[in-house]
N, C-alpha and C positions, 0 to 999 in steps of 0.2 A: 530227497525228494523219496513222498512220501508211496510205497506202492499201492495202485487203483486195486479195489476187492468188486472182488465175480462174484454173483450168489450165481450158485449152480444147484437146480430144482427140478433133479432125477430119481426117481424111482430105482431105474439096474444103479444097484451098486458101481460094479465093474467101472458101466461107461463113466456113472459118475468119475472114478478114482481114473481112468484116464484123461481124459478132460482136465481134472486137475492138477494132474505131475505136467501133462500139456501148459495148463496155464500157470503156472509157479513156475516151471524151467522160462518161458518166457518175459517171468516176472511181475507177473500177481499174486496180489496178496487173495485164495482161494475159501467160499466155505459151500461147503455139498452137504447140501439138507434131500428127505426123500420122500418132502411132501411139498404138502401150499401152506400149509400150519407152520409148519415151523418156518417157511418164506416167511411169512407175517411177520411171528418175532423178530424175527431178526433181522427186517425192512425195519423193525419200531427201533432196535437198539444200538445200529451201527449202519455209515453212512456205506452207502453201497452205490459202484459207478456204473453195475451193470449187470443184467440178470441172464444167461441161462435158462431156459425152461424146455420141461420137458411136457407134450401135450396128453398126453395117457396119463396121469397120475393118480393115487389112492387119494378121496377123499371130495376134489376137488378138480376139474380139467383147467391144463393150464390155459385155454380157453377161459376158462370164468374168471383166469389168474390174472392174465391179463385184460379185461375186461375192466374191472374192477380198479386194478394195480392202475389204470392210464387214465382214468376219472377221476383217481386221487388228485389231488393238486396236487401234495408233497413228494410223489414218487412217478408223477405221468412225463416226469423227462427225463429217465434214467434208461438206457434202452436195450429195448430186449428180442433175447434171441431162441426164436424157434429152435429145434432137436424132435425133431420129431420118425417115427416110421410113416405115419399117412403123409403118401405124396401124392395125394392127390389133387388135382387142378385148383381144385374146390376149398379142399382143406390147405394149403399155401393163400387162398386168396383171402379164405377167411382170419386167418394167423396176422394176414399183414393188414389187412383191414383193420380188426383190434388195436392194432398200433409199432405192430411189431419191426424192426429196425432191422429183422435178417430173418430168414428162414430154413432150414439147413432139413433133407432127409436123410434120416439113418439107411445104413449105415454112410459116413459119410469123411471127410481126408481132413485127420486132425489139421492140418496147418492151415485148409480152410477155416476150418472155423477159429484156430489162433492171428489168422489175417483179417476175421472179420470184427471182432474180439479188437484187435490194434487200433481199425481203422475207426469203431466208435465209441472210445475212450481216451 
């Protein structure tokens, strides 16, 4: 069985590596990028089964990326999990309204993220 591919879009390299290691240990193929521009390139080149998306990133926000991504018929069905330091109820509500399947606030328990990925892929 082919491994499912998770795209991590996170500008903090330490957090991206932490998530990547945990998901690889859980049996996923992981691609990490540090901004939304590179994420768009990857989405055009490879089949992605789930996206983990930070909100506060260089170039454009995760909100913007998710909004555009969910409006595209080719990518709208790929689950998105937001991870963010933005923990206000309005921030979470906005993320979910844009089409996220889950929203975890930093700091988060890595097992909670792995469980969320497992349930969505």
